[in-house]
C-alpha positions in Angstrom: 135.7 92.7 108.1 133.9 89.5 109.0 135.0 87.9 112.3 134.5 84.7 114.1 135.5 84.4 117.8 133.5 81.9 119.9 135.1 78.4 120.4 131.9 76.9 121.8 129.0 77.5 124.1 129.8 78.2 127.7 127.4 77.7 130.6 124.5 80.0 130.4 125.9 81.7 127.3 123.7 83.0 124.5 125.7 82.6 121.3 124.7 85.0 118.6 125.8 86.0 115.1 124.9 88.8 112.8 124.5 89.2 109.0 124.8 92.8 107.9 126.9 94.7 105.3 127.5 97.6 107.7 130.5 96.5 109.8 130.7 99.7 111.8 127.2 99.3 113.0 127.9 95.7 114.0 131.1 96.7 115.8 129.2 99.2 117.9 126.3 96.8 118.7 128.8 94.1 119.7 130.6 96.5 122.1 127.3 97.8 123.7 125.9 94.3 124.1 129.1 93.1 125.8 128.8 96.0 128.2 125.2 95.4 128.9 124.8 91.6 129.1 127.8 89.4 129.9 125.8 86.3 128.9 125.6 87.3 125.2 128.6 86.2 123.1 129.1 87.3 119.5 130.6 84.3 117.7 130.5 85.6 114.1 129.6 88.5 111.8 129.3 88.4 108.1 128.0 90.5 105.1 125.9 87.6 103.7 124.3 84.4 104.9 126.6 82.1 102.8 129.6 83.9 104.3 128.2 83.3 107.8 127.4 79.6 107.2 131.0 79.1 105.9 132.4 80.7 109.0 130.5 78.6 111.5 130.7 75.3 109.6 132.0 72.6 111.9 131.1 74.5 115.0 127.8 74.5 117.0 125.4 76.9 115.2 124.7 80.2 116.8 121.6 80.2 119.0 120.3 83.4 117.3 121.3 85.2 114.1 120.6 88.9 113.8 119.7 89.3 110.1 119.4 92.5 108.1 116.5 92.4 105.5 118.4 93.9 102.6 121.9 92.6 101.9 124.2 93.4 99.0 124.1 90.0 97.3 120.6 90.3 95.8 119.3 87.6 98.1 115.7 87.7 99.4 114.6 87.7 103.1 112.9 84.4 102.7 115.9 82.7 101.2 118.2 84.0 103.9 115.9 83.1 106.8 115.3 79.6 105.4 119.1 79.0 105.1 119.8 80.1 108.6 117.0 78.1 110.1 118.0 75.0 108.2 121.5 75.4 109.6 120.1 75.2 113.1 119.8 78.8 114.3 116.9 81.0 115.2 116.4 84.4 113.4 115.7 87.9 114.6 115.3 90.4 111.8 117.3 93.6 112.5 116.6 96.3 110.0 116.8 100.1 109.4 113.5 100.7 107.6 109.9 99.8 108.0 109.8 97.3 105.2 106.7 95.5 106.2 106.2 93.3 103.2 109.8 92.1 103.3 109.6 91.6 107.1 106.5 89.5 106.4 108.4 87.3 104.0 111.0 86.8 106.7 108.4 85.9 109.3 106.7 83.4 107.0 110.1 81.8 106.4 110.7 81.3 110.1 112.0 84.5 111.6 110.7 85.1 115.2 110.5 88.8 115.2 111.6 92.2 113.7 113.4 95.1 115.4 114.5 98.4 114.0 118.2 99.3 114.4 117.3 102.5 116.3 115.9 100.5 119.3 117.8 100.7 122.6 120.5 98.0 123.1 118.6 96.7 126.1 115.6 96.0 123.9 117.9 94.1 121.4 119.3 92.0 124.3 115.8 91.2 125.6 114.7 90.2 122.1 117.7 88.0 121.6 116.9 86.1 124.8 113.2 85.8 123.8 114.1 84.4 120.4 116.5 81.9 121.9 113.7 80.7 124.2 111.6 80.1 121.2 109.3 83.1 121.6 108.1 85.5 118.9 109.4 89.0 119.7 106.7 91.4 120.7 107.5 94.7 118.9 105.8 97.3 116.8 107.7 96.1 113.8 106.7 92.4 114.3 103.1 93.5 114.7 103.2 95.7 111.6 104.5 92.8 109.5 101.8 90.4 110.7 99.1 93.0 110.2 100.0 93.1 106.5 99.3 89.4 106.4 96.1 89.7 108.4 94.8 92.6 106.3 95.2 90.7 103.1 93.9 87.3 104.3 90.8 88.9 105.9 90.0 91.4 103.1 90.9 89.8 99.8 88.0 87.6 98.9 88.6 84.2 97.1 87.5 85.7 93.8 89.8 88.7 94.3 92.7 86.3 95.0 91.9 84.4 91.8 91.8 87.7 89.8 95.1 88.7 91.3 96.7 85.3 90.5 95.6 85.5 86.8 96.2 89.2 86.1 99.5 89.5 88.0 100.6 86.3 86.3 100.4 88.0 82.9 96.8 87.3 81.7 95.0 90.4 80.1 92.0 91.7 81.9 89.7 90.5 79.1 91.1 87.0 79.4 90.7 87.0 83.1 87.0 87.9 82.6 86.5 85.1 80.2 88.2 82.6 82.5 86.0 83.6 85.4 82.8 83.9 83.4 82.3 87.6 84.3 82.2 90.8 82.2 85.3 92.8 81.5 83.9 95.7 83.6 83.5 93.3 86.5 87.0 92.0 86.2 88.3 95.6 86.1 86.2 96.4 89.2 87.9 93.5 91.0 91.3 94.9 90.0 90.3 98.3 91.4 89.3 96.8 94.7 92.5 94.8 94.9 94.6 97.9 94.3 92.6 99.8 96.9 93.1 97.2 99.5 96.9 97.0 98.9 97.0 100.8 99.2 95.1 100.7 102.4 97.8 98.6 104.0 100.6 100.9 102.8 101.6 98.5 99.9 100.5 100.3 96.8 100.3 98.3 93.5 99.4 100.6 90.7 101.0 98.7 87.8 100.8 95.1 86.7 104.4 94.6 87.8 103.7 95.9 91.2 100.8 93.6 91.5 103.0 90.7 90.5 105.5 91.7 93.2 102.7 91.8 95.8 101.4 88.4 94.6 104.8 86.9 95.0 105.3 88.5 98.5 102.0 87.1 99.6 102.4 83.6 98.2 99.7 83.9 95.6 102.3 83.4 92.8 105.6 81.6 92.7 108.5 83.9 91.8 109.9 83.6 88.3 113.7 83.6 87.8 113.4 86.6 85.4 109.8 87.8 85.2 109.1 89.5 81.9 108.0 93.1 81.9 104.2 93.3 81.7 102.7 94.1 78.3 100.9 97.5 78.7 98.7 96.6 75.7 97.5 93.4 77.4 94.8 95.1 79.4 
């Protein structure tokens, strides 16, 4: 059950909230943090970001929000981080899996770091204080998310990015070739290199739909409300 307790910031207090649809995990974390660091005060927990924002409306925003990447309301990491940041809180992503592409979305939207839920409570406490101070959390998960970004920006050439944009956006390979003034075989070789580079950073994209998802994740394409399934005969 979602809860809200804090009545306002006290001297030297770090006011935090958490968005996660696993209440038992949050209850345990809340108890352990209270035992470890008396300066940390949980002011709210909620299963979704809109629920959290409703709870804290009219009160000072939490200093830091612990945010799970995957919630049960079909929201995206970028949407959730942007909403929390706009409401005046900083964001630390707190997640179970190594979801580097989704973590990258969150970082691009304003999250200041990523931690796995199996990290020691002392590590969580230190990360919360770092985020509250405006720092980016130094963790293996944060580095992995940023490495995905660096790998693509440094290894996808401008021409490869253009091919990705056109092909993942629904254009047949033959039309991509005509648009770029290259042969069909050249266009297909670009696609092979693009797929190889995504696979090299542990983000495979074997189908057109998977390439579309990667293009959206990396800001090459804007997401569609209901993207149509790719036409397998359009190659």
